[in-house]
C-alpha positions as CSV (number, residue, x, y, z in Angstrom):
1,M,0.0,0.0,0.0
2,Q,1.4,3.4,-0.9
3,Y,-0.4,6.8,-0.4
4,V,0.4,9.2,-3.2
5,D,-1.5,12.2,-4.5
6,Q,0.6,13.7,-7.3
7,N,-2.0,16.4,-8.2
8,H,-1.7,18.3,-5.0
9,K,1.3,20.2,-3.7
10,Q,1.4,20.1,0.1
11,E,1.9,23.7,1.3
12,S,3.1,22.6,4.8
13,C,5.8,20.5,3.2
14,R,6.8,23.5,1.1
15,T,7.2,25.6,4.2
16,V,9.6,23.1,5.8
17,L,11.6,22.4,2.7
18,D,11.9,25.8,0.9
19,L,15.4,26.7,2.0
20,T,15.9,29.3,-0.8
21,P,18.8,31.6,0.3
22,D,18.5,35.3,0.1
23,P,20.5,37.1,-2.6
24,V,24.0,38.1,-1.4
25,Q,25.4,41.5,-2.1
26,V,29.1,41.9,-1.7
27,D,30.3,45.4,-1.2
28,R,33.7,46.0,-2.8
29,G,33.5,49.8,-3.4
30,G,31.4,49.4,-6.6
31,L,33.6,46.7,-8.0
32,N,32.5,43.1,-8.7
33,A,33.7,40.6,-6.1
34,S,36.1,37.9,-6.7
35,G,34.8,34.3,-6.7
36,A,36.6,33.7,-3.4
37,D,35.3,36.9,-1.8
38,F,31.7,36.0,-2.8
39,I,32.0,32.5,-1.4
40,V,33.2,33.7,2.0
41,E,30.5,36.3,2.2
42,Y,27.9,33.8,1.2
43,L,29.0,31.2,3.8
44,Q,28.9,33.9,6.5
45,Q,25.3,34.9,5.5
46,Q,24.2,31.3,5.7
47,G,25.3,31.1,9.3
48,V,28.4,29.0,8.8
49,P,30.5,29.5,11.9
50,Y,33.6,27.5,10.9
51,V,35.4,26.1,7.9
52,Y,37.7,23.1,8.3
53,E,40.7,22.6,6.0
54,V,44.2,21.6,5.3
55,I,46.1,24.3,3.4
56,G,47.1,23.6,-0.2
57,G,48.0,25.6,-3.3
58,M,44.6,25.3,-5.0
59,I,42.6,26.7,-2.0
60,T,45.0,29.5,-1.0
61,R,42.6,32.2,-2.4
62,L,39.7,30.8,-0.4
63,V,41.8,30.5,2.8
64,D,43.1,34.1,2.4
65,A,39.6,35.4,1.7
66,I,38.3,33.8,4.9
67,H,41.2,35.3,6.9
68,Q,40.7,38.7,5.4
69,Q,36.9,38.7,6.1
70,G,37.6,37.7,9.7
71,R,34.0,36.6,10.7
72,I,34.3,32.8,10.0
73,G,36.5,30.7,12.1
74,L,39.2,28.9,10.0
75,I,40.2,25.6,11.6
76,S,43.3,23.9,10.2
77,V,43.6,20.2,10.9
78,H,46.3,17.7,10.2
79,H,44.5,15.6,7.6
80,E,41.6,16.3,5.3
81,Q,39.7,13.3,6.6
82,A,39.5,15.1,10.0
83,A,38.2,18.2,8.2
84,A,35.5,16.1,6.5
85,F,34.4,14.5,9.8
86,A,34.4,17.9,11.6
87,A,32.0,19.2,8.8
88,D,29.9,16.0,9.3
89,A,29.6,16.7,13.0
90,M,28.7,20.4,12.4
91,G,26.0,19.4,10.0
92,R,24.5,16.8,12.4
93,L,24.5,19.1,15.4
94,T,23.2,22.3,13.8
95,G,21.3,21.4,10.6
96,I,23.5,24.0,8.8
97,P,25.7,22.4,6.2
98,G,29.2,21.8,7.5
99,I,32.0,23.1,5.3
100,A,35.3,21.4,4.7
101,M,38.0,22.3,2.1
102,G,40.8,20.4,0.5
103,T,43.3,21.2,-2.3
104,S,43.4,19.4,-5.6
105,G,44.5,15.7,-6.0
106,P,45.3,14.0,-2.6
107,G,43.7,16.8,-0.6
108,A,40.4,16.2,-2.4
109,T,40.6,12.4,-2.3
110,N,41.4,12.5,1.4
111,L,37.9,14.0,2.0
112,L,36.1,11.0,0.5
113,T,35.6,8.9,3.7
114,G,33.9,11.8,5.5
115,I,31.9,12.6,2.4
116,G,30.6,9.0,2.4
117,S,29.7,9.3,6.0
118,C,27.5,12.3,5.3
119,Y,25.9,10.6,2.3
120,F,25.0,7.4,4.1
121,D,23.9,9.1,7.3
122,S,22.0,11.9,5.5
123,V,24.0,14.8,6.9
124,P,24.0,18.2,5.2
125,A,27.5,19.3,4.2
126,I,29.4,21.1,1.5
127,F,32.9,20.1,0.4
128,I,34.9,22.6,-1.5
129,T,37.9,21.4,-3.4
130,G,40.4,23.5,-5.3
131,Q,41.3,22.6,-8.8
132,V,44.1,23.5,-11.2
133,N,43.5,26.5,-13.5
134,R,41.2,25.9,-16.4
135,N,44.0,26.3,-19.0
136,E,46.0,23.6,-17.1
137,Q,43.3,20.9,-17.2
138,R,43.8,17.9,-19.5
139,G,40.3,18.0,-21.0
140,N,40.1,15.4,-23.8
141,R,43.9,15.0,-24.2
142,P,45.0,11.3,-24.1
143,T,47.0,11.7,-20.9
144,R,46.3,10.9,-17.3
145,Q,47.1,14.3,-15.9
146,L,48.2,17.7,-17.2
147,G,48.1,20.2,-14.3
148,F,49.9,19.5,-11.0
149,Q,47.9,17.1,-8.9
150,E,45.0,17.4,-11.3
151,T,42.3,14.8,-10.4
152,D,38.8,14.4,-11.6
153,I,37.3,14.6,-8.0
154,V,33.8,15.2,-9.4
155,A,33.6,11.9,-11.1
156,I,35.1,10.1,-8.1
157,A,32.7,11.7,-5.6
158,K,29.5,11.6,-7.6
159,P,28.3,8.2,-6.3
160,I,28.5,9.4,-2.7
161,T,27.0,12.9,-3.0
162,K,23.7,14.4,-3.8
163,A,25.5,16.4,-6.4
164,A,29.1,17.1,-7.5
165,W,29.9,20.0,-9.8
166,Q,33.0,21.7,-11.2
167,I,32.4,25.4,-11.6
168,N,34.1,26.6,-14.8
169,D,32.2,29.8,-15.3
170,P,33.0,32.5,-12.7
171,D,29.6,34.1,-13.0
172,Q,28.0,30.8,-12.1
173,V,29.6,30.7,-8.7
174,P,26.6,32.4,-6.9
175,H,24.2,30.0,-8.7
176,F,26.1,26.9,-7.7
177,F,26.5,27.9,-4.1
178,Q,22.9,28.8,-3.6
179,Q,21.8,25.5,-5.2
180,A,24.3,23.6,-3.1
181,F,23.0,25.0,0.2
182,Q,19.4,24.4,-0.7
183,L,20.0,20.8,-2.0
184,A,22.3,19.8,0.9
185,A,19.7,20.6,3.6
186,S,16.4,19.9,1.8
187,G,14.6,16.6,1.3
188,R,16.8,13.8,2.4
189,P,19.9,15.8,3.5
190,G,23.4,14.9,2.2
191,P,26.7,16.2,0.9
192,I,27.5,18.4,-2.1
193,L,30.9,18.7,-3.6
194,L,32.0,21.9,-5.4
195,D,35.3,21.7,-7.4
196,I,36.6,25.2,-8.2
197,P,39.6,26.0,-10.4
198,M,42.0,28.4,-8.9
199,D,41.5,31.0,-11.6
200,V,37.7,30.9,-11.1
201,Q,38.3,31.7,-7.4
202,G,40.3,34.8,-8.4
203,A,38.1,36.0,-11.2
204,E,35.7,38.9,-10.8
205,I,32.1,37.8,-10.9
206,N,28.6,39.1,-11.1
207,A,27.4,38.6,-7.5
208,T,23.8,39.5,-8.2
209,L,23.1,36.7,-10.8
210,P,19.4,35.7,-10.5
211,F,18.7,32.3,-9.0
212,V,15.7,30.1,-9.7
213,P,15.2,27.8,-6.7
214,T,14.2,24.2,-7.0
215,V,11.9,23.1,-4.2
216,E,11.7,19.3,-3.6
217,Q,8.1,18.2,-3.6
218,F,6.6,15.3,-1.8
219,P,3.2,13.6,-2.1
220,A,0.4,15.3,-0.2
221,L,-0.8,13.6,3.1
222,S,-4.5,13.2,3.6
223,E,-6.3,12.6,6.9
224,E,-7.1,9.2,5.6
225,I,-3.4,8.3,6.0
226,F,-3.3,9.6,9.6
227,D,-6.6,7.8,10.4
228,D,-5.3,4.6,9.1
229,V,-2.0,4.8,11.1
230,L,-3.8,5.7,14.3
231,R,-6.4,3.0,13.8
232,A,-3.6,0.4,13.4
233,L,-1.9,1.6,16.6
234,S,-5.1,1.5,18.6
235,V,-6.2,-2.0,17.6
236,A,-2.8,-3.6,18.0
237,E,-2.2,-5.5,21.2
238,R,1.6,-4.9,21.3
239,P,2.4,-1.9,19.0
240,L,5.9,-0.3,18.8
241,I,7.3,2.8,17.2
242,L,10.8,2.3,15.7
243,V,12.6,5.6,15.1
244,G,15.8,6.0,13.0
245,A,18.2,8.8,12.1
246,G,15.5,10.5,9.8
247,I,13.8,11.8,12.9
248,R,16.7,14.1,13.6
249,S,17.3,15.0,9.9
250,A,13.7,16.2,9.8
251,N,14.1,18.2,12.9
252,A,11.1,16.3,14.2
253,I,12.3,15.0,17.7
254,P,9.9,17.4,19.6
255,L,7.0,16.2,17.5
256,L,7.9,12.6,18.1
257,R,8.0,13.2,21.9
258,Q,4.6,15.0,21.7
259,L,3.1,12.1,19.7
260,V,4.4,9.4,22.1
261,D,3.1,11.3,25.1
262,I,-0.4,11.2,23.5
263,V,-0.6,7.7,22.1
264,R,1.4,6.1,24.8
265,V,3.1,3.6,22.5
266,P,6.6,2.2,23.5
267,V,9.6,3.4,21.3
268,V,12.6,1.4,20.1
269,N,15.4,3.2,18.3
270,S,18.3,2.7,15.9
271,L,21.8,3.6,16.8
272,L,21.6,7.1,15.3
273,S,18.4,8.0,17.1
274,V,19.6,6.9,20.6
275,D,18.5,10.3,22.0
276,A,15.1,10.5,20.3
277,L,13.5,10.0,23.8
278,P,15.2,10.9,27.1
279,Y,16.9,7.9,28.6
280,C,14.6,7.9,31.6
281,H,11.4,8.3,29.6
282,P,8.9,5.5,30.7
283,L,8.1,4.6,27.0
284,R,11.7,4.4,25.9
285,V,12.6,0.7,25.4
286,G,16.1,1.0,23.9
287,L,18.4,0.1,21.1
288,I,17.3,-2.4,18.5
289,G,19.4,-4.9,16.5
290,T,22.7,-6.8,16.5
291,Y,24.3,-4.5,19.0
292,G,21.1,-3.6,20.8
293,N,19.5,-4.6,24.1
294,R,18.2,-8.1,24.4
295,W,14.9,-6.9,25.9
296,V,14.4,-4.6,22.9
297,N,14.8,-7.4,20.4
298,L,12.4,-9.5,22.4
299,A,9.9,-6.7,22.4
300,V,10.2,-6.4,18.6
301,G,9.8,-10.1,18.2
302,R,6.6,-10.1,20.2
303,S,5.1,-7.0,18.7
304,D,2.1,-7.2,16.3
305,M,2.4,-3.8,14.8
306,I,5.4,-1.4,14.2
307,L,5.4,2.2,13.0
308,V,8.8,2.8,11.4
309,L,9.8,6.5,11.3
310,G,12.9,7.4,9.2
311,S,14.8,4.1,9.5
312,R,16.0,2.1,6.5
313,L,15.7,-1.2,8.4
314,D,19.2,-2.4,7.5
315,I,20.6,-5.8,8.3
316,R,22.0,-4.7,11.7
317,Q,18.4,-4.0,12.8
318,T,16.5,-6.9,11.2
319,G,19.1,-9.6,11.0
320,A,19.6,-11.6,7.8
321,A,16.3,-13.5,8.1
322,V,14.1,-10.5,7.1
323,S,11.0,-12.8,6.7
324,A,11.3,-13.6,10.4
325,F,11.4,-9.9,11.2
326,K,8.3,-9.2,9.2
327,A,6.5,-12.4,10.2
328,N,2.8,-11.7,10.5
329,R,3.1,-8.2,12.0
330,V,1.8,-5.1,10.4
331,I,4.6,-2.6,9.5
332,Y,3.9,1.0,8.4
333,H,7.1,2.4,7.0
334,V,7.4,6.2,6.8
335,D,10.4,7.5,4.9
336,I,11.3,10.5,2.7
337,D,13.2,8.2,0.3
338,A,10.8,5.8,-1.5
339,G,13.8,3.6,-2.4
340,E,14.3,2.7,1.3
341,I,10.7,1.2,1.6
342,N,10.0,-2.4,0.7
343,N,13.6,-2.8,-0.2
344,R,15.1,-5.6,1.9
345,L,11.9,-6.0,4.0
346,Q,8.9,-6.6,1.8
347,G,5.2,-6.2,2.6
348,C,5.3,-2.9,4.5
349,K,2.6,-0.3,4.2
350,S,4.5,2.5,2.4
351,I,4.1,6.2,3.3
352,V,6.6,8.4,1.4
353,A,6.7,11.6,3.4
354,H,8.9,14.1,5.1
355,L,8.7,13.3,8.8
356,H,8.1,16.8,10.0
357,P,4.8,17.4,8.1
358,F,3.8,13.7,8.7
359,L,4.2,13.9,12.5
360,T,2.6,17.4,12.5
361,G,-0.4,16.0,10.8
362,L,-0.5,12.9,13.0
363,V,-0.3,14.9,16.2
364,N,-3.0,17.3,15.0
365,V,-5.4,14.4,14.1
366,V,-4.9,12.4,17.3
367,S,-5.2,15.6,19.4
368,R,-8.6,16.3,17.8
369,T,-9.9,12.8,18.3
370,Q,-9.0,12.9,22.0
371,R,-10.9,16.1,22.8
């Protein structure tokens, strides 16, 4: 079962997901800004507190611009992987994309493990890599490398990013940065990689280039969906709510706690949602799966209905015998990514939705019914 209404655009969803940045004006005494100057001003206006990096030749313009601007903390680490994981942590904790930089070649490739962490854990982050000047790139030449440390990091990073772009037109710098911030934090969050040749960083740009935002749309949610879920919770003898990392990505932990206090259904959690409920909450059961608590897995095994919120139900949660996990129980699976539903575990009732508007609607409906 899957609830989809393609003909209606859900306005509450638009409110949550429309992260269109405001235009950035860079004052340079009437002159156009350099690409590096614009980037730093834009990062500051988006609320970025720190940039993590290891210095290298192809990012010196950016590092200098951050230092000259003086309002963003520049944190130099000993290895680009540390910069990538620091950006990962910043994105997880604040919801603002974390920023890490690396120079061309090994500096860029050293970021990849942290980029993968952001991609698989749905963390908003933007990775900026320097690249050799445009006239030093090999293009279609039959050679492995032309410029010093030239590496096609865009092609390497594409499989583990929401988007990876090389910016070769200086006047497109504002467009790509606006698009990167919006895409990183909207829908299912994740990392964006921007590869910027050194001469593009130094070129003067038109910093007022118009930007047309792309707002991710999701199927509308009708009250029928909420009624169906609440009915299933009420008729079940041993219902559970299973929460995953999506609950934090959607900034929906307060809504979850409000729902649990109303419906009084016990909650089990994945590793990345260990703090979805306070440790001492009477309805918190604990961690599910291979490394979870024995009593939690027993509770799952004896349940007759599970409402899954933002968890992909991977093998560390379900075990290899997915048919035994499913058994005869009713499972409602709510996720922003349709590809994660009825993937390993078949037979779930599918609800493709952003958790914030979903839980908002569920709380509103259940609150009305209990008046």
